[in-house]
Wavefront OBJ file of the C-alpha trace (Angstrom):
o trace
v -3.690 265.902 -9.012
v -6.643 264.324 -10.061
v -10.212 265.359 -7.990
v -9.683 261.431 -7.002
v -6.495 261.946 -5.491
v -7.068 265.087 -4.045
v -9.880 263.526 -2.048
v -7.436 260.768 -0.920
v -4.864 263.618 0.031
v -7.249 265.867 2.220
v -8.671 262.932 4.107
v -5.142 261.485 4.850
v -4.301 265.000 6.003
v -7.445 265.753 8.253
v -6.614 263.016 10.361
v -2.813 263.490 10.755
v -3.417 265.525 14.062
v -5.089 262.502 15.984
v -2.498 259.814 15.397
v 1.164 259.015 15.391
v 3.373 259.263 12.562
v 5.523 256.723 11.012
v 8.871 256.973 12.464
v 11.637 258.299 10.502
v 13.745 255.412 9.088
v 11.079 253.115 8.324
v 11.300 250.990 5.166
v 8.683 252.502 2.559
v 7.339 248.419 2.262
v 6.584 248.560 5.988
v 4.041 250.616 8.064
v 3.322 250.715 11.787
v -0.246 249.616 12.184
v -0.887 252.763 14.554
v 0.664 255.347 12.419
v -1.116 257.706 10.019
v -0.461 256.506 6.245
v 1.449 259.074 4.528
v 0.447 260.712 1.123
v 2.900 257.828 -0.709
v 1.608 254.912 0.798
v -1.852 255.894 -0.085
v -0.863 256.402 -3.418
v 1.098 252.951 -4.229
v -2.068 251.273 -2.759
v -4.796 252.996 -4.002
v -3.607 253.876 -7.567
v -4.503 250.080 -8.848
v -7.976 251.012 -8.023
v -8.146 253.444 -10.830
v -7.714 250.799 -13.857
v -9.992 248.286 -11.796
v -12.846 250.565 -12.066
v -12.287 251.551 -15.365
v -12.456 247.753 -16.434
v -15.482 247.643 -14.377
v -17.633 250.382 -15.878
v -17.614 248.754 -19.564
v -18.305 245.190 -17.644
v -21.161 246.348 -15.459
v -22.696 249.708 -16.953
v -21.578 249.609 -20.503
v -22.403 245.809 -21.784
v -26.024 245.459 -21.895
v -26.160 248.569 -24.011
v -23.399 247.527 -26.115
v -24.114 244.198 -27.047
v -27.959 245.020 -27.615
v -27.493 247.668 -29.811
v -24.392 246.764 -31.540
v -24.628 243.040 -31.700
v -28.281 242.658 -31.901
v -28.461 240.653 -28.348
v -32.028 240.545 -27.164
v -32.477 242.048 -23.722
v -34.015 238.954 -22.555
v -31.512 236.568 -23.451
v -28.757 239.437 -22.367
v -30.343 239.906 -19.021
v -30.630 235.645 -18.301
v -26.822 235.408 -19.488
v -25.902 238.394 -16.994
v -27.871 236.780 -14.325
v -26.270 233.447 -14.475
v -22.407 234.691 -14.919
v -22.709 237.340 -12.417
v -24.673 234.999 -9.884
v -21.769 232.355 -10.534
v -19.118 234.702 -9.803
v -20.796 235.990 -6.945
v -20.979 232.266 -5.506
v -17.307 232.021 -6.080
v -16.214 234.955 -4.514
v -15.798 233.373 -0.676
v -13.672 231.077 -2.255
v -11.746 234.338 -3.826
v -11.879 235.643 -0.289
v -9.875 232.264 0.632
v -7.497 232.641 -2.087
v -6.646 236.713 -1.057
v -6.454 235.710 2.466
v -3.546 232.894 1.715
v -1.797 235.550 -0.792
v -1.631 238.309 1.619
v -0.468 236.527 4.580
v 3.040 235.376 2.595
v 5.898 237.059 0.937
v 5.076 239.675 -1.453
v 7.026 238.588 -4.477
v 5.152 234.906 -4.661
v 1.826 236.525 -3.679
v 1.831 239.092 -6.595
v 3.088 236.320 -9.005
v -0.198 234.508 -8.442
v -2.072 237.402 -9.465
v -0.923 236.806 -13.325
v -3.934 234.214 -13.849
v -6.252 236.893 -12.790
v -4.755 239.487 -14.624
v -5.107 237.160 -17.707
v -8.669 236.413 -17.625
v -9.593 240.367 -17.030
v -7.643 241.338 -20.231
v -8.507 238.588 -22.311
v -12.239 238.256 -21.293
v -12.562 242.313 -21.924
v -11.127 242.144 -25.507
v -13.537 239.146 -26.070
v -16.363 241.274 -25.216
v -15.866 244.733 -26.873
v -12.934 244.087 -29.477
v -15.231 242.046 -31.196
v -16.475 243.403 -34.551
v -19.807 243.722 -34.954
v -19.578 242.306 -38.824
v -18.361 238.831 -37.717
v -21.793 238.221 -35.638
v -24.038 238.847 -39.102
v -24.269 235.105 -39.554
v -24.020 234.443 -35.651
v -27.360 232.574 -34.548
v -28.757 234.488 -31.288
v -27.510 231.324 -29.208
v -23.928 232.057 -30.536
v -24.035 235.327 -29.917
v -25.140 234.862 -26.019
v -22.846 231.729 -25.707
v -19.538 234.193 -26.861
v -21.351 236.960 -24.462
v -21.198 234.707 -21.537
v -18.019 233.036 -21.751
v -16.331 236.796 -22.031
v -18.440 237.997 -19.061
v -17.663 235.025 -17.542
v -13.728 235.635 -17.342
v -13.800 239.374 -17.259
v -15.581 239.173 -14.066
v -13.634 236.344 -12.413
v -10.529 238.185 -13.001
v -11.837 241.085 -12.055
v -13.199 240.003 -8.883
v -10.405 238.341 -7.676
v -8.045 241.713 -8.173
v -10.821 243.514 -6.794
v -11.208 241.308 -3.373
v -7.398 240.999 -3.010
v -6.872 244.634 -3.202
v -9.520 245.440 -0.549
v -8.666 242.817 1.910
v -5.039 244.273 1.551
v -6.053 247.904 2.966
v -8.293 246.065 5.466
v -5.394 244.042 6.880
v -3.279 247.411 6.976
v -5.410 247.870 10.307
v -5.061 251.193 12.412
v -8.541 251.573 13.352
v -11.517 253.637 11.704
v -9.566 256.870 10.950
v -7.031 255.327 8.953
v -9.412 252.904 7.295
v -11.044 255.767 5.979
v -8.007 257.048 4.347
v -7.144 253.802 3.146
v -10.712 253.365 1.535
v -10.625 257.260 0.351
v -7.672 256.452 -1.380
v -8.643 253.212 -3.050
v -12.144 254.508 -4.222
v -10.719 257.576 -4.967
v -8.598 256.314 -7.197
v -11.735 253.929 -8.386
v -13.428 257.222 -9.122
v -10.844 258.625 -11.477
v -10.412 255.552 -13.637
v -14.276 255.312 -13.538
v -14.547 258.979 -15.006
v -11.882 257.848 -17.890
v -14.401 254.744 -18.346
v -17.397 257.405 -19.094
v -15.238 260.136 -20.918
v -12.769 257.834 -23.124
v -14.979 255.283 -25.233
v -17.156 258.067 -26.450
v -14.042 260.345 -27.116
v -11.783 257.832 -28.539
v -13.126 254.495 -29.121
v -13.294 251.394 -26.840
v -10.156 249.741 -28.649
v -8.302 252.890 -28.118
v -9.577 252.925 -24.357
v -8.574 249.431 -23.731
v -4.993 250.163 -25.262
v -4.910 252.928 -22.674
v -5.934 250.665 -20.069
v -3.553 248.082 -20.054
v -0.496 249.988 -19.326
v -2.394 251.639 -16.535
v -3.034 248.545 -15.030
v 0.418 246.779 -15.398
v 1.531 250.387 -13.478
v -0.584 249.653 -10.541
v 0.726 246.328 -10.428
v 4.487 247.711 -10.504
v 3.509 249.874 -7.282
v 1.877 247.106 -5.610
v 4.587 244.957 -6.059
v 7.807 247.250 -5.312
v 6.365 250.458 -3.366
v 3.115 249.392 -1.168
v 3.067 248.733 2.237
v 2.563 244.776 2.325
v -0.164 243.522 5.325
v 2.610 240.654 6.346
v 4.905 243.175 7.020
v 3.085 245.916 9.162
v 4.425 246.347 12.292
v 1.781 245.229 14.999
v -0.271 244.493 12.364
v -1.528 241.347 10.322
v 1.847 238.899 10.105
v 2.667 235.721 8.882
v 3.449 234.270 12.077
v -0.176 234.414 13.609
v -1.254 231.190 13.735
v -4.998 231.912 13.541
v -4.668 233.941 10.362
v -4.218 230.672 8.074
v -7.817 230.101 9.189
v -8.727 232.309 6.870
v -8.172 230.415 3.988
v -11.533 228.991 4.377
v -13.275 227.551 1.310
v -16.264 228.972 -0.101
v -19.738 227.484 0.339
v -19.393 225.968 -3.068
v -16.043 223.933 -2.048
v -17.578 222.753 1.324
v -20.774 221.507 -0.818
v -18.639 219.531 -2.946
v -16.853 218.084 -0.126
v -13.412 219.840 -0.665
v -11.255 220.196 2.634
v -10.540 223.445 4.536
v -8.365 224.148 7.606
v -9.123 222.962 10.653
v -8.492 224.873 14.098
v -6.603 221.969 15.354
v -3.959 221.985 12.462
v -3.549 225.958 12.285
v -2.995 226.345 16.023
v 0.439 224.915 14.943
v 0.890 226.714 11.916
v 0.701 223.978 10.008
v -0.775 225.652 6.947
v 0.794 223.178 4.180
v -1.590 220.202 6.304
v -4.657 222.386 5.904
v -6.266 220.511 3.277
v -6.863 217.595 5.287
v -9.753 218.966 7.193
v -13.113 217.856 6.536
v -16.204 219.124 4.944
v -17.982 220.445 8.267
v -14.631 222.314 8.827
v -14.934 223.966 5.634
v -18.857 224.777 5.995
v -17.897 226.249 9.340
v -15.411 228.316 8.257
v -16.667 229.233 5.115
v -20.049 230.540 6.731
v -18.374 232.008 9.719
v -19.081 235.544 9.237
v -23.089 234.584 9.089
v -22.866 233.831 12.725
v -22.948 237.290 13.704
v -26.197 239.245 13.863
v -24.196 242.595 13.386
v -22.441 241.525 9.959
v -26.202 239.938 9.190
v -27.659 243.370 9.407
v -25.034 245.183 7.953
v -24.920 243.072 4.925
v -28.972 243.707 4.319
v -28.226 247.070 4.143
v -25.506 246.633 1.705
v -27.605 244.392 -0.465
v -30.624 246.436 -0.248
v -28.746 249.712 -1.211
v -26.672 248.036 -3.664
v -30.008 246.724 -5.641
v -31.032 250.277 -5.515
v -27.236 251.079 -7.337
v -27.504 248.257 -9.603
v -30.664 249.008 -11.517
v -29.816 252.328 -12.586
v -26.406 251.695 -13.256
v -28.172 248.867 -15.811
v -30.463 250.933 -16.997
v -28.385 254.437 -17.522
v -27.660 254.140 -21.147
v -31.134 253.362 -22.059
v -32.900 256.083 -19.920
v -30.270 258.826 -21.530
v -31.184 257.472 -24.954
v -34.352 256.593 -25.142
v -36.068 258.202 -21.964
v -34.601 261.839 -22.250
v -33.041 261.047 -26.226
v -29.926 262.835 -25.406
v -26.685 262.133 -27.727
v -23.724 260.110 -26.910
v -21.734 263.268 -25.867
v -24.543 263.633 -23.466
v -23.930 260.120 -21.794
v -20.201 260.494 -21.523
v -20.773 264.119 -19.869
v -23.188 262.646 -17.537
v -21.160 259.439 -16.492
v -18.397 261.986 -15.844
v -20.452 264.388 -13.894
v -21.735 261.606 -11.593
v -18.402 260.349 -10.733
v -16.647 263.601 -10.367
v -18.964 264.779 -7.717
v -18.526 261.576 -6.295
v -14.327 262.130 -6.141
v -15.090 265.770 -5.015
v -17.378 264.686 -2.184
v -14.566 262.297 -0.726
v -13.197 264.698 1.902
v -16.948 265.558 3.013
v -17.687 262.147 3.477
v -14.443 261.371 5.503
v -14.941 264.405 7.620
v -18.501 263.261 8.277
v -17.553 259.794 9.279
v -14.911 261.066 11.739
v -17.188 264.252 13.063
v -20.255 262.007 13.484
v -19.648 258.240 12.621
v -20.164 256.272 9.803
v -23.757 255.116 10.182
v -25.044 258.530 10.465
v -22.630 259.470 7.326
v -23.880 256.696 5.433
v -27.812 257.857 6.351
v -27.230 261.190 4.998
v -25.977 259.953 1.652
v -29.042 257.751 1.136
v -31.105 261.114 1.942
v -29.335 262.558 -0.441
v -29.768 259.955 -3.239
v -33.576 259.826 -2.317
v -33.632 263.542 -3.403
v -32.085 263.150 -6.591
v -34.078 259.922 -7.572
v -37.459 261.868 -6.566
v -37.087 264.374 -9.533
v -36.454 261.841 -12.276
v -40.254 260.952 -13.032
v -41.029 264.521 -13.519
v -37.976 265.026 -16.068
v -39.403 265.785 -19.811
v -37.496 264.537 -22.928
v -34.322 266.609 -23.423
v -33.970 267.980 -20.123
v -30.329 267.462 -19.989
v -29.385 270.182 -17.575
v -31.777 269.119 -15.029
v -30.680 265.509 -15.111
v -27.162 266.719 -14.833
v -28.268 268.016 -11.498
v -29.488 264.811 -10.772
v -26.211 262.879 -11.571
v -24.521 265.341 -9.526
v -26.285 265.050 -6.338
v -26.605 261.228 -6.848
v -23.305 261.063 -7.170
v -22.042 263.362 -4.461
v -24.247 260.821 -2.308
v -21.993 257.703 -3.840
v -19.620 258.955 -1.799
v -21.110 258.208 1.419
v -21.422 254.334 -0.329
v -17.843 254.419 -0.997
v -16.505 255.909 2.629
v -19.263 254.692 5.115
v -19.445 250.607 4.763
v -15.820 249.872 4.435
v -15.400 251.472 7.714
v -18.360 249.599 9.507
v -17.460 246.558 8.339
v -13.653 247.199 9.479
v -15.220 248.092 12.904
v -16.944 244.729 12.940
v -13.774 242.782 12.475
v -12.536 244.821 15.546
v -15.258 243.802 17.867
v -14.925 241.545 20.703
v -11.460 240.053 20.793
v -10.584 241.704 17.326
v -9.754 237.763 16.136
v -12.425 238.278 12.997
v -9.377 240.798 11.897
v -7.537 237.826 10.441
v -10.320 236.634 8.467
v -10.796 239.830 6.539
v -10.472 238.722 2.988
v -13.759 236.065 3.946
v -15.825 239.111 4.890
v -14.456 240.773 1.815
v -15.455 237.996 -0.155
v -18.994 237.925 1.023
v -19.424 241.581 0.964
v -18.480 241.553 -2.869
v -20.867 238.337 -3.395
v -23.312 240.559 -2.334
v -22.110 243.575 -5.077
v -22.098 240.932 -7.765
v -25.974 239.427 -6.860
v -27.320 243.194 -7.027
v -25.976 243.482 -10.079
v -26.840 239.977 -11.602
v -30.317 240.496 -10.483
v -30.626 243.822 -11.798
v -29.746 242.940 -15.104
v -31.499 239.371 -14.810
v -34.918 241.178 -13.565
v -34.829 244.304 -15.422
v -33.534 243.620 -18.789
v -36.437 241.112 -19.560
v -39.050 242.780 -17.654
v -38.335 245.666 -20.010
v -38.688 243.504 -23.340
v -41.934 242.047 -21.854
v -42.973 245.715 -21.351
v -42.486 246.557 -24.699
v -39.285 248.355 -24.600
v -36.265 247.487 -27.065
v -33.396 250.116 -27.575
v -34.710 252.642 -30.027
v -38.510 251.959 -29.322
v -39.858 255.292 -27.648
v -43.694 254.773 -27.599
v -45.327 256.205 -24.273
v -45.888 252.994 -22.814
v -42.124 251.789 -23.026
v -41.028 254.990 -22.065
v -43.059 255.093 -18.843
v -41.664 251.573 -17.814
v -38.360 252.504 -18.377
v -38.376 255.537 -16.537
v -40.007 254.143 -13.489
v -37.698 251.169 -13.808
v -34.885 253.655 -13.508
v -35.848 255.634 -10.810
v -39.149 254.411 -9.061
v -37.789 250.829 -7.862
v -34.517 252.370 -6.748
v -35.984 254.882 -4.632
v -38.082 252.420 -3.096
v -35.224 250.227 -2.386
v -33.111 252.800 -1.039
v -35.253 253.930 1.640
v -35.871 250.417 2.660
v -32.144 250.508 2.904
v -32.251 253.555 5.249
v -34.797 252.071 7.895
v -32.776 248.973 7.807
v -29.678 251.103 8.778
v -31.262 252.656 11.090
v -32.570 249.707 12.927
v -29.584 248.379 12.858
v -27.796 251.156 14.620
v -30.021 250.891 17.874
v -30.091 247.075 18.131
v -26.293 246.094 17.625
v -23.866 248.412 19.600
v -20.755 247.572 17.301
v -22.977 249.701 14.549
v -23.342 252.674 16.433
v -21.532 255.731 16.280
v -21.560 256.877 19.907
v -18.883 253.998 20.361
v -16.808 255.166 17.785
v -17.034 258.751 18.906
v -16.293 257.499 22.265
v -12.933 255.627 21.478
v -11.811 258.997 19.661
v -12.518 261.022 22.452
v -10.460 258.900 24.989
v -7.681 259.034 22.458
v -7.490 262.525 22.311
v -7.750 262.742 26.420
v -4.621 260.110 27.153
v -1.325 260.880 27.224
v 0.996 260.168 24.096
v 2.203 257.045 25.550
v -1.281 255.484 26.259
v -2.672 255.887 22.479
v -1.026 252.613 21.316
v -2.806 250.787 24.236
v -6.253 252.407 23.554
v -5.844 251.853 19.913
v -4.790 247.967 20.967
v -7.869 247.914 23.375
v -10.308 249.054 20.584
v -9.757 246.448 18.373
v -9.285 243.689 20.839
v -5.717 243.255 20.656
v -3.198 243.447 23.700
v -1.385 246.584 24.145
v 2.575 246.271 23.639
v 3.290 245.656 27.491
v 0.605 242.966 27.538
v 1.274 239.502 26.736
v -0.659 237.914 23.662
v -0.230 237.534 20.311
v 0.309 240.852 18.155
v -0.945 241.086 14.313
l 1 2 3 4 5 6 7 8 9 10 11 12 13 14 15 16 17 18 19 20 21 22 23 24 25 26 27 28 29 30 31 32 33 34 35 36 37 38 39 40 41 42 43 44 45 46 47 48 49 50 51 52 53 54 55 56 57 58 59 60 61 62 63 64 65 66 67 68 69 70 71 72 73 74 75 76 77 78 79 80 81 82 83 84 85 86 87 88 89 90 91 92 93 94 95 96 97 98 99 100 101 102 103 104 105 106 107 108 109 110 111 112 113 114 115 116 117 118 119 120 121 122 123 124 125 126 127 128 129 130 131 132 133 134 135 136 137 138 139 140 141 142 143 144 145 146 147 148 149 150 151 152 153 154 155 156 157 158 159 160 161 162 163 164 165 166 167 168 169 170 171 172 173 174 175 176 177 178 179 180 181 182 183 184 185 186 187 188 189 190 191 192 193 194 195 196 197 198 199 200 201 202 203 204 205 206 207 208 209 210 211 212 213 214 215 216 217 218 219 220 221 222 223 224 225 226 227 228 229 230 231 232 233 234 235 236 237 238 239 240 241 242 243 244 245 246 247 248 249 250 251 252 253 254 255 256 257 258 259 260 261 262 263 264 265 266 267 268 269 270 271 272 273 274 275 276 277 278 279 280 281 282 283 284 285 286 287 288 289 290 291 292 293 294 295 296 297 298 299 300 301 302 303 304 305 306 307 308 309 310 311 312 313 314 315 316 317 318 319 320 321 322 323 324 325 326 327 328 329 330 331 332 333 334 335 336 337 338 339 340 341 342 343 344 345 346 347 348 349 350 351 352 353 354 355 356 357 358 359 360 361 362 363 364 365 366 367 368 369 370 371 372 373 374 375 376 377 378 379 380 381 382 383 384 385 386 387 388 389 390 391 392 393 394 395 396 397 398 399 400 401 402 403 404 405 406 407 408 409 410 411 412 413 414 415 416 417 418 419 420 421 422 423 424 425 426 427 428 429 430 431 432 433 434 435 436 437 438 439 440 441 442 443 444 445 446 447 448 449 450 451 452 453 454 455 456 457 458 459 460 461 462 463 464 465 466 467 468 469 470 471 472 473 474 475 476 477 478 479 480 481 482 483 484 485 486 487 488 489 490 491 492 493 494 495 496 497 498 499 500 501 502 503 504 505 506 507 508 509 510 511 512 513 514 515 516 517 518 519 520 521 522 523 524 525 526 527 528 529 530 531 532 533 534 535 536 537 538 539 540 541
């Protein structure tokens, strides 16, 4: 078992004593929303995160260094291309959330067949970006090279985004409260970390073409497990079902569609479950539905933390290979080893962060992770050339801190979806779309600002003058440190101002569940998410 999956299994076992188990005879593809997800359900759902992450590492981390060093793309032009493509990708993410919501409320077979275009975009896009022989581009103009890169990035990014949003929304709609959501997140992100470790080591060990040849069967295996074995959200007992009329309201158009005058479902039509007539709603309804999460002050506060913390992570992710090669002047073997160490530390730390979330709350656990990252990045400006072992310590500490970024935010987002009457849970994929949009904008800004600024400061791959290296070092570590510190301050302030983000509320809920008789546990769980208990009137999702 990989460290990532071991973390997921440990997280599942840690909370098993505090939640009811799946009844004997329950079909493998069905799940009681109040039950503890078993190891099989966690594995079949989470494994798809591995090939997605293996694709994400080349697309978001290795691409700038590959295209600038091997295909001779200028840093400034490459940065602007990545800014435009990733910003476009981010802009359509809420629409992809709408698409994912439509899939997850229907039958499994037809829904997963609609994943095929996204799979093709991802495969073709990665092939265009990383299987292009350098000899082919020798006579290409700079504009032609950047245009090819733009098409490949846009195709791969859109395919990746559609699949990642659908996968995350799948887990959120399985419900189960904070403890179960921590396990679903740990399974998904643990498998993702295993994929990222493979993505960091395999290109150096066997080359990018062979890496993609390994990746494609793994991607197909993940799809097969989702198609035939993983719990399906629309089949969750007491969870999110297709008969919930209001769920179709999650099929809201993105801001792009609203500004173009495209229709979105109206509340009146959806109240009767008339999903097929949803396209006749007006532009105003689309705008209201698409911007629905932004009505909430607690979501805006959490989103601000997510953006600041995300930019703080995106800048070093974009510049890591440049820093290792020209700042520390280490070889390719170090690149693979340091990337692998970073993600292995994150995978090994997942059980710790899940335990901290359970004991102290998601907000405190996330803050602890930010403090650890601040400590790690404070060491970077003082590292001399060739300080591989010292930088390995930095990678291990920052990788351990990454685990908090993977486990805590989904728990906080899931808690917001259950605040009040719980109606927002029906719009889970729309929230995921906005959430993913921020991550893409973070990466877009990191590439679109950091790469041109480095070129204008005199840095280019292979240039190791004192001024160029100093600009690289402070861009890699100094700016992220300041942003991470600002994110920590916003998180602390948000917890004081918004009850839904306070760890105290979750601790009280868990204490109530432990002190109540077994028959009352379900009622407490339903009340905590704004749902009626089985003996009360109302709609059960």
